Structures are given as C-alpha cells and as structure tokens.
C-alpha positions as CSV (number, residue, x, y, z in Angstrom):
1,M,-88.5,-11.0,50.5
2,I,-87.0,-9.3,47.5
3,P,-90.0,-7.6,45.0
4,R,-90.8,-9.7,41.7
5,R,-89.9,-6.2,39.8
6,L,-86.3,-6.1,41.2
7,F,-86.1,-10.3,40.5
8,S,-87.4,-9.7,37.0
9,L,-85.0,-7.3,36.0
10,M,-82.2,-9.7,35.2
11,A,-84.9,-10.8,32.2
12,W,-85.5,-7.9,30.9
13,V,-82.3,-8.2,28.3
14,V,-83.2,-12.0,27.6
15,A,-86.7,-10.1,26.5
16,V,-85.7,-7.6,25.0
17,I,-83.3,-9.7,22.4
18,G,-86.3,-12.2,22.1
19,M,-88.8,-9.9,21.1
20,L,-86.5,-8.4,18.5
21,L,-86.4,-11.8,16.9
22,V,-90.0,-10.8,15.8
23,S,-90.6,-8.6,13.0
24,G,-90.1,-4.5,13.3
25,A,-92.7,-2.6,13.5
26,R,-96.3,-4.2,13.9
27,A,-98.7,-3.4,10.6
28,N,-101.3,-0.3,10.7
29,V,-104.3,-1.8,11.5
30,F,-106.0,1.7,9.4
31,E,-103.5,0.8,6.6
32,V,-104.8,-1.5,3.5
33,R,-101.9,-2.9,1.1
34,D,-101.8,-4.5,-2.2
35,V,-104.9,-3.5,-3.7
36,A,-104.8,-5.1,-7.1
37,V,-106.1,-2.7,-10.5
38,D,-106.3,-3.3,-13.8
39,V,-108.7,-1.3,-15.6
40,T,-109.2,-0.6,-19.5
41,A,-110.6,2.4,-21.1
42,E,-110.5,4.9,-24.0
43,T,-107.0,7.1,-22.7
44,A,-104.2,5.8,-20.1
45,A,-105.3,8.7,-17.6
46,S,-108.8,8.2,-17.5
47,A,-107.9,4.0,-16.6
48,R,-105.4,5.7,-13.9
49,E,-108.4,7.6,-12.4
50,A,-110.9,5.2,-12.5
51,A,-108.4,2.2,-10.8
52,L,-107.4,4.6,-8.1
53,A,-111.6,5.0,-7.2
54,D,-112.2,1.6,-8.0
55,G,-108.8,0.8,-5.6
56,E,-110.1,3.1,-3.0
57,A,-113.4,1.9,-2.8
58,M,-112.2,-1.4,-2.3
59,A,-109.7,-0.6,-0.1
60,F,-112.3,1.3,2.3
61,R,-114.5,-1.7,2.3
62,R,-111.8,-4.0,3.1
63,L,-110.8,-1.6,6.2
64,L,-114.2,-1.8,7.3
65,E,-114.5,-5.6,7.5
66,R,-111.5,-5.8,9.4
67,L,-112.6,-4.0,12.3
68,T,-116.2,-5.6,12.5
69,L,-118.2,-8.7,13.1
70,S,-118.7,-10.5,9.5
71,E,-122.9,-10.3,10.8
72,D,-122.7,-6.9,10.8
73,H,-120.8,-6.7,7.1
74,G,-123.8,-6.2,5.5
75,Q,-124.9,-3.3,7.5
76,L,-121.5,-1.4,6.6
77,P,-122.0,2.5,6.0
78,Q,-122.5,2.7,1.8
79,L,-120.5,6.2,0.3
80,A,-120.0,8.0,-2.0
81,P,-116.4,7.7,-4.0
82,A,-115.6,12.2,-3.0
83,E,-117.0,10.6,0.6
84,I,-114.6,7.9,0.9
85,T,-111.5,10.0,-0.2
86,E,-112.3,12.2,3.1
87,Y,-111.5,9.6,5.0
88,V,-108.0,8.6,3.4
89,S,-104.7,9.8,4.6
90,D,-102.6,8.9,1.9
91,F,-101.6,6.4,-0.7
92,S,-98.5,5.0,-2.8
93,V,-98.5,3.1,-5.7
94,S,-96.1,-0.2,-6.8
95,G,-96.1,-2.6,-9.6
96,E,-97.6,0.4,-12.4
97,K,-98.0,-0.6,-15.4
98,T,-99.5,1.4,-18.6
99,S,-100.8,1.1,-22.0
100,A,-102.5,3.5,-24.3
101,V,-105.5,1.9,-22.5
102,R,-105.1,-0.3,-19.7
103,Y,-103.8,0.7,-16.5
104,L,-102.2,-1.9,-13.8
105,A,-100.9,-1.3,-10.0
106,R,-101.0,-2.0,-6.4
107,L,-102.3,0.4,-4.2
108,H,-101.7,1.3,-0.6
109,F,-103.7,3.5,1.2
110,R,-103.9,4.9,4.9
111,F,-106.9,5.9,6.1
112,K,-107.8,8.4,9.2
113,P,-108.0,6.1,12.1
114,A,-110.2,9.0,14.2
115,E,-112.4,9.7,11.4
116,I,-113.1,6.1,10.8
117,R,-114.3,5.2,14.2
118,D,-116.3,8.2,14.3
119,L,-118.1,6.8,11.0
120,L,-118.9,3.2,12.3
121,R,-119.5,4.8,15.8
122,G,-122.1,7.3,13.8
123,A,-123.2,3.8,11.9
124,G,-124.0,2.3,15.6
125,L,-121.5,-0.7,14.6
126,Q,-119.1,-2.1,17.2
127,F,-115.5,-2.7,16.1
128,A,-111.8,-4.1,17.3
129,E,-108.8,-2.7,16.7
130,T,-106.1,-4.8,18.4
131,P,-104.0,-7.1,15.7
132,S,-103.8,-11.0,17.6
133,K,-100.1,-12.8,17.6
134,P,-99.8,-14.8,15.2
135,V,-101.8,-18.2,15.1
136,L,-100.0,-21.3,13.3
137,V,-102.5,-23.5,11.8
138,L,-101.5,-27.5,11.5
139,P,-103.8,-28.9,8.5
140,V,-104.2,-32.7,9.8
141,Y,-105.6,-34.6,6.7
142,Q,-107.8,-38.1,7.3
143,P,-107.1,-40.0,3.9
144,A,-108.2,-43.6,3.4
145,S,-104.4,-44.4,4.0
146,G,-104.5,-42.7,7.8
147,L,-103.7,-39.3,9.0
148,V,-101.5,-36.8,7.5
149,L,-99.9,-33.9,8.6
150,W,-96.0,-32.9,6.9
151,E,-96.8,-36.1,4.7
152,D,-97.4,-35.6,0.3
153,P,-100.2,-35.4,-0.5
154,N,-102.2,-33.7,2.2
155,P,-105.1,-31.5,-0.3
156,W,-106.2,-29.7,3.1
157,R,-102.5,-28.2,3.6
158,D,-102.5,-27.5,-0.3
159,A,-105.7,-25.4,0.9
160,W,-104.6,-23.4,3.5
161,S,-101.7,-22.7,1.4
162,R,-103.7,-21.5,-1.9
163,R,-106.2,-19.3,-0.2
164,Q,-106.1,-15.7,-0.7
165,S,-105.9,-14.2,3.1
166,G,-108.2,-11.7,3.9
167,G,-105.8,-9.4,6.0
168,G,-107.7,-9.3,9.1
169,L,-106.8,-8.9,12.7
170,V,-106.1,-12.5,13.1
171,H,-102.9,-13.7,11.1
172,L,-102.6,-17.4,10.1
173,A,-99.3,-18.8,9.9
174,L,-98.7,-22.1,8.0
175,P,-95.7,-23.9,9.2
176,L,-93.1,-24.9,6.6
177,G,-93.0,-28.8,7.0
178,D,-89.2,-28.6,7.2
179,L,-87.3,-31.1,9.6
180,G,-87.1,-28.8,11.9
181,D,-91.2,-29.1,12.1
182,I,-91.0,-32.8,11.5
183,N,-88.9,-33.4,14.6
184,A,-90.8,-30.8,16.9
185,L,-94.6,-32.2,16.2
186,S,-95.8,-35.7,14.8
187,V,-98.7,-35.8,13.5
188,Q,-100.1,-38.0,16.6
189,Q,-98.8,-35.4,19.2
190,A,-101.1,-32.7,16.9
191,V,-104.4,-34.9,17.4
192,R,-103.8,-36.2,20.6
193,G,-103.1,-32.2,21.8
194,E,-99.7,-32.5,23.4
195,V,-99.2,-29.2,25.0
196,A,-95.7,-28.9,25.1
197,A,-95.1,-30.2,21.1
198,L,-97.2,-27.8,20.3
199,G,-96.2,-24.6,22.3
200,K,-92.4,-26.4,21.4
201,L,-93.4,-25.5,17.3
202,A,-95.5,-22.3,18.3
203,E,-91.9,-20.7,19.6
204,R,-90.8,-21.7,16.6
205,Y,-92.8,-19.3,14.7
206,K,-93.5,-16.7,17.2
207,A,-96.8,-17.6,17.3
208,G,-99.5,-16.7,20.4
209,D,-102.1,-20.4,19.8
210,T,-101.8,-22.7,17.5
211,V,-105.1,-24.7,15.8
212,V,-105.1,-28.2,15.1
213,A,-107.7,-28.4,11.8
214,Y,-108.4,-32.0,11.8
215,A,-110.0,-32.4,8.2
216,R,-111.9,-35.8,6.7
217,V,-113.5,-35.6,3.3
218,G,-116.7,-38.1,2.5
219,L,-120.1,-38.6,1.3
220,N,-122.6,-35.2,1.6
221,P,-125.0,-37.7,3.8
222,G,-127.8,-35.1,3.3
223,G,-127.7,-34.3,-0.7
224,A,-125.5,-34.8,-3.7
225,G,-121.9,-34.5,-3.8
226,Q,-119.4,-34.4,-0.9
227,R,-118.6,-32.9,2.3
228,I,-116.1,-31.7,4.7
229,D,-116.2,-32.3,8.5
230,V,-113.8,-30.7,10.4
231,S,-112.6,-30.6,13.9
232,M,-110.8,-27.5,14.9
233,T,-109.3,-27.3,18.8
234,R,-107.4,-23.9,19.6
235,F,-104.6,-24.4,22.4
236,S,-103.6,-20.9,23.7
237,P,-101.0,-21.0,27.0
238,H,-103.4,-18.9,28.9
239,R,-107.0,-20.9,28.5
240,D,-108.4,-24.7,28.1
241,P,-108.5,-25.9,24.8
242,E,-111.3,-24.8,22.4
243,T,-113.0,-27.3,20.1
244,N,-115.6,-26.4,17.4
245,L,-117.2,-28.6,14.7
246,L,-118.0,-27.3,10.8
247,A,-119.3,-29.0,8.4
248,V,-119.1,-27.9,4.5
249,E,-121.2,-28.8,1.9
250,Q,-119.9,-29.3,-1.6
251,E,-121.8,-26.7,-4.3
252,Q,-122.9,-27.3,-7.3
253,G,-120.1,-27.4,-9.9
254,E,-117.7,-26.6,-7.0
255,T,-114.5,-29.1,-7.5
256,A,-112.9,-31.0,-4.4
257,E,-110.4,-28.6,-3.9
258,D,-112.4,-25.4,-4.1
259,L,-114.3,-27.3,-1.1
260,L,-111.8,-27.7,0.9
261,I,-110.6,-23.9,0.5
262,R,-113.8,-23.0,1.3
263,G,-113.1,-25.0,4.6
264,A,-110.1,-23.5,5.4
265,D,-112.0,-20.1,4.9
266,A,-114.8,-21.2,7.3
267,I,-112.3,-21.7,9.8
268,A,-110.2,-18.3,9.4
269,D,-113.9,-16.5,9.7
270,L,-114.5,-18.1,12.8
271,L,-111.2,-17.0,14.6
272,E,-111.6,-14.0,13.1
273,D,-115.3,-13.1,14.4
274,T,-114.0,-14.8,18.1
275,W,-111.3,-12.9,18.2
276,K,-113.2,-9.6,17.5
277,R,-115.5,-10.5,19.6
278,E,-112.9,-10.6,22.6
279,N,-111.9,-7.0,22.1
280,L,-114.8,-5.1,20.6
281,L,-114.2,-1.3,22.2
282,I,-117.8,-1.5,23.6
283,G,-118.7,2.2,23.6
284,G,-115.5,3.6,23.4
285,E,-115.2,4.2,26.7
286,A,-111.6,6.3,27.5
287,G,-109.5,5.0,30.4
288,V,-106.2,5.6,31.7
289,T,-103.8,3.7,33.9
290,A,-100.4,4.6,35.7
291,V,-97.9,2.6,34.6
292,T,-94.3,1.6,35.7
293,I,-91.8,0.4,33.6
294,P,-88.7,-1.2,35.1
295,I,-85.5,-0.5,32.8
296,T,-81.4,-1.1,32.9
297,G,-80.4,1.1,30.4
298,L,-82.3,3.6,27.9
299,G,-82.4,1.1,25.1
300,D,-85.3,-1.0,27.4
301,W,-87.3,2.6,27.1
302,I,-87.0,3.4,23.1
303,D,-87.9,-0.6,22.7
304,V,-91.0,-0.4,25.2
305,R,-92.6,3.2,23.8
306,K,-91.8,2.2,20.3
307,R,-94.1,-1.3,20.7
308,L,-96.4,1.1,22.8
309,K,-96.9,3.4,19.9
310,G,-98.1,0.1,17.8
311,V,-100.6,-1.0,20.0
312,A,-104.0,0.3,18.6
313,V,-105.9,0.9,21.6
314,V,-103.2,3.2,23.5
315,R,-104.1,6.5,22.2
316,Q,-101.8,8.6,24.3
317,I,-98.5,7.8,26.4
318,E,-98.1,10.6,29.1
319,T,-94.1,10.4,30.4
320,V,-94.2,11.4,34.0
321,L,-90.8,10.4,35.5
322,M,-87.7,8.8,34.0
323,S,-85.1,7.8,36.4
324,L,-81.9,5.2,35.5
325,D,-83.9,2.3,36.9
326,E,-87.5,3.2,35.9
327,V,-89.6,5.0,33.6
328,R,-93.7,6.1,35.2
329,V,-96.3,6.9,32.1
330,N,-100.2,7.6,32.3
331,L,-101.6,5.2,29.5
332,H,-104.5,6.5,28.3
333,Y,-106.4,3.7,26.3
334,V,-110.0,3.0,25.0
335,G,-111.7,0.1,26.0
336,A,-111.6,-2.2,29.6
337,S,-108.6,-2.7,31.4
338,E,-108.9,-6.2,30.3
339,Q,-108.4,-5.3,27.0
340,L,-105.5,-3.0,27.6
341,Q,-103.6,-6.1,28.5
342,T,-104.7,-8.2,26.3
343,A,-103.4,-5.7,23.4
344,L,-100.3,-5.2,25.1
345,G,-99.8,-9.0,25.0
346,Q,-100.0,-9.3,21.7
347,S,-96.9,-7.0,21.2
348,D,-94.9,-8.9,24.2
349,L,-95.9,-6.7,26.7
350,A,-97.2,-7.9,30.3
351,L,-99.2,-5.6,32.4
352,V,-99.3,-7.0,35.9
353,R,-100.5,-5.8,39.2
354,E,-97.6,-5.2,41.8
355,E,-98.1,-4.0,45.0
356,Q,-100.9,-1.8,44.6
357,E,-99.5,-0.5,41.1
358,W,-99.4,-1.6,37.3
359,V,-96.1,-2.9,36.2
360,L,-95.3,-3.0,32.3
361,Y,-92.8,-5.7,31.7
362,P,-92.1,-8.1,28.4
363,A,-94.1,-11.0,28.6
364,G,-90.7,-13.3,29.0
365,A,-89.8,-11.3,31.9
366,V,-92.4,-12.3,34.3
367,Q,-94.0,-15.7,34.5
368,G,-97.6,-16.4,34.8
369,S,-98.3,-13.0,33.4
370,K,-101.3,-12.5,31.3
371,P,-101.2,-11.9,27.8
C-alpha cells in the first residue's frame, strides 16, 4: 500500500497555487491599524502630542479587547500613558493633516507580543491569539413580501455593510451579491442550509465557515418599539451546523437602521467570543512537536515556513533535517495540540498523524484532514 504521504505529494503543487491566490501575509495579531485621531489644542505641536497619546491608548485598548473575552473587558488593566508606551514596539502615521491648532491622522501601532502576554497573565485573564479564516455572512431578511438575500431592498444586508468592524480575531466577510453569487446560491438554498451550495459560495471567497443570519423585524411584544429576531446558523466543513437565536429590542430614540446594526454587532460578538473560547491559551503551557513536511522543491519549504511564521501559537521553528523531498522540524508552540492544529488550519496547513509521526501538508492536499 502506498503511504498517503507519497500519494499526496502530487497535490502539493495544486494546493500551493491555490494558497497563493489568498492574500499574502496574515495580519499581525499584535498590530492595530487605522486609529483615527482628531485633536485641537493651543498649537499644532501640542495637538499632535495629545493625538499620539490618545491614539496609543485607543490602540492598546483595542488590542486587549481583541485578545480577550467580552465578559472580561471590564477587568482589563488600566495603565497610565507612560506605562502603555512601554508595550509599543513601533508606530507609523498616515493621512496626516495639520493646521495652526489642529492635528488629524490615522495611526498604526505594533505592540510587543511577549510583554502583552505577560500583562494579561499577570491580570489573571485568559486570551487567544489565533485569527480565524474569513467567515462568510449571508444576511437573509424577512419583509412582508417574502425572503430576500441578493435582492434590493435588503436593510439587513445594508446594516452589515455599514457596521464598524471590531478588528477582532474573526474576520467577517460579506458577499458581493453579483451574478456569480446569485448563480451559486439562492435564498431558498441558504435558508434550507444546503451544504453543497453554501460550500461553493464559501470557496469563492476563500472562507472557512458560512453563517446564514436570518432576521425578522416586528413589534416588541414585551414593550414599546420594535424587536429584531435573528436565527443564526453556522455551517462548517468540519462540524455539524450550529444555530443560535437572538432577540434585540429597540432602545428609546433608536432608529430601525441602528437597531439592525446593533443586531449585526450582537451576532459578530457571539462569533468572536465563540472562537476565542475554543482557542484560549489555558495557562500558557508550552509544547514541542516533531513534524515532517514533504516537499517537491525549495519553493514548497519557503512557502510553508512563511505560513508557519504567521501562526500566532507557534513560537519557534527549529529545522532538524532538510532533504530533497522532506524537511523535519521541531515546532515549539503554546496551548494544546488540538489548538495547534486549529491554528495551522487557519493558514491552510493540515497537521495529520501518519505512521507514528506528525506530517504537515497544505490543507487541500489531504482529504479529511483536520483544520
């Protein structure tokens, strides 16, 4: 019987080409971009100084919230400006505009990973670092005329497009709604949860999972105003569908449009916290695993090494042996082995057990591999 490793070597070329179609470098988890500042002071210099301090504090808070559960955000460390600066690796500025008394810009900060981890552990907070592959959101709306997904008007889809992204670990993607989308999936197929059609659309956007978010707006039976009822079903190639029900009541003075945006935010928060809970680095335990990486040439190894460096839980890649058809490495990582497999899957790498050893493939090279 031919070992699966040898059988899968031919799939390397196809899988690597497919991976190259995805955006190149995965965003740095400890980088916070596009922090908008707008400060007016007595002079341009003092406005700039105040804006940089404000932006640094906002970026620091965003980073800590990105890594931790929403229920723990009230316990995040409160540091003075000078203390926050100690956690900054570097920063850059774009879109800078100044006047005699005003300063506007967009700031980008990179923070020190080890120091941030120590800060959170010292505060007794659990955290996650692994970003997920994109999750494709399909906003299905129920007006009086019937279900709509691609059609206009769809105020539920508009709410998703207008909401501010939280910059968390879960990137939510919206389909374009073009002819390709319409041909790939109908609203009836989305509501029925036809896995094949949903998977076809997810592949088009290089997404991992797909969320069908069905929303209906009606009168609030428990009080004044309206209420949005949402049924959210998550479809994944690696688990059974999961459904959550949410009800969001309209607040006093809130518009129908803002109610829908708040409903979308509630779903996004749920997806974010669910992902973090599955990937919390409990206790920060460290491990090391010997891994064999089959290759057909140096380019394969360069590509895999680049992807490994983008996996947050991987702390060190120790090369043990390199030959024409394989590379053997020791992967130093934090968290459980299952979390390592999940994290590798988000970079389109599959870690599988074969003949008493761990073997690393492109995710598409081994059927049935775990993400």
